[in-house]
Phi, psi and omega in degrees: 000118177277141184225160173241135175260131176249130183240129178231097187263128177252195183287328181222018181213157177228108177266145178210151175219148177242130179241134167279151187242002180280122182072028183104171181279128179227126182289125180254321182218148173219123183215170179207133167258107182251169178067031182301126179086348181236300179216072186298133183215117178259126179226129183228139175240153175276182184298337179269358179094005179278137180288124180243354176206138179207095187235136174252136183243161170287145182307319181292340180283335178226074188277338182208179184294320175302322177294319177299319180296322179296316180294316179296317179299317179297319179296318181295319179298320183286320191252336188273129175265139179125169181252118180284122184248346179192158177232132176249139183236141166279126174236123189295313189243121175259358180062195183282344188267330186258103185256001181204163177305149186216147174288133189273135168221184184298324179295317179299316180299315180299319178299315184290334177293337178294339183263008177304316179298339181274343179213065188294336178280336190247308191304314180299323181286328175295323185277335183302309179292332176299313179294320181299317180289322180298322179291322184273326183225070182298342180277347187275121178298134175235141183236131175265127178243125193259139176289345181270340191300318186298337184264001188285357176270006180300154175290158177299324179299319181289326189266354179275146162262156182276062176229167184309143188302329184296335177293320177299317179298331179277354178110004178275095186206173178275121183259315188080150183223191185057025186296326180294323177294313181294323178298319179295312181297318179300324178287334180279329187302318178298335180278319189254341180215062184299338181292340180240348187302328180269005185254214186254112189230136169254127175254130181253105174272102188242106176213208174301321165263141186219141176199169174239148178228135177264121178252130172242114184053039176084000180252141177287125177244345179197152179215155178280343178268148187236242183294323177230179179272025178263342192280173171077234186287149167296147184234194182304308180232359182258149192286329191076195184305133181211144177298126178304336177297332176297319179297315179299320179297315181297322180286315188275312187269327181266352177069022179283148174279164178300322179294321178294321177295318178301314179297320179299312187284329181269325192246337188235017181246208179061214181298324179296312182292317181293319186274327188066012184245305186193159172265000185262121181301324180299316179293323180291322178295328181275340185287148175262001180289131178304326181293330177292316178296320179297318180300318179291321177299318180296317179302311180296318181299315182291327175296317178298316179298314183290329175298321177297320179297315182289326176297324177295320178296328181275342184076029181136181184212131178253330183204154176231127186243129174265134175210176182073183193308306180288314183298325182274333194242357183240094176301325180299310181292323176299320180294317180296316181294317180299325178300325178283354179257007183299328182292341172285344188101014179278134179229117184278138170268107187300321181290318178296323178295316180298325179281342185074036179296164174299309179257119184243013175259162179283162178300333182276351185297128178290319176257123180282142179245130183231156168240115183234107177301137179267166178209080180297323183295319177295322177298317178296318180299319179298314179296319182296318178299317181291318186283323185284344176085015179264000000 
């Protein structure tokens, strides 16, 4: 049995899935090594969802992502049946040159390392397992799948900043992210909601990272994320849209270094910074602290504002789709966000929302509301299968 391994490496976790490729893609394993460097925990399920591994490690045993990759690799070699023929990776930033998935070689890795400053929380971690596998299995095809690719069809008007043109030529432009998630949802809509798939749709990818994407006939025409993954909505620890003058103030008047500002905006802002409680929406919903409620109110408010911006880019709105961790699993947050969409003509069906149905709007709703689970790993597996030639 030939298989494909999909790797999605984050700042403190390593997600992986194994797909068999005979007769189409079939999920065989799904696992995650979380708490890397602090409280490492490996948990793996089989294709039916049954837990087949649950191991806790000492922090020093899994101190970084290469160590996590070694442990995961050792577990796969010991327990996984089948012949691994290719590995697909999520890579957040493809820059101006990489507009589609690509077979990885040393030149590709060197190119992608140039974009580390544009995605400092993600890019180094995306590249670490690529290098680890390349050292151990240089013969094994690896494919990079970019979060920016799906948005590369935007118009020049949408992707420019109002700064001198030579910066755009150098790559300073709006890229958009979460593209693998949006690509998957866009591909699902013709199957599950054909009545809106060809129309004007906003998809809300709401998790620790959060953004909105405007789809016109299934194509991305606008996104709330731009040059980096800091723009748009407030997120778990990231600030979202902010006046550039604030950055100048922090550098000039507060005497902060560029590195300190980077850490503030990427690691200590967003829901975590506003609430002073947590970056996790579940914890904020349970908290009795006024600051926790305020952080959620701010999150919902900014989603409503940005939805209006994307509806303007689309020239109207036919549907709004919730996806990713918060969007798929929190009826409370879906209800709050939907309430802010009433002026579009959106009307939530409370019972359908509580059940987590596919369609959660009422029959009278002018704008349809949907919940569509995303699957970035399956999207990566599809690209890897196509690019690797198996």
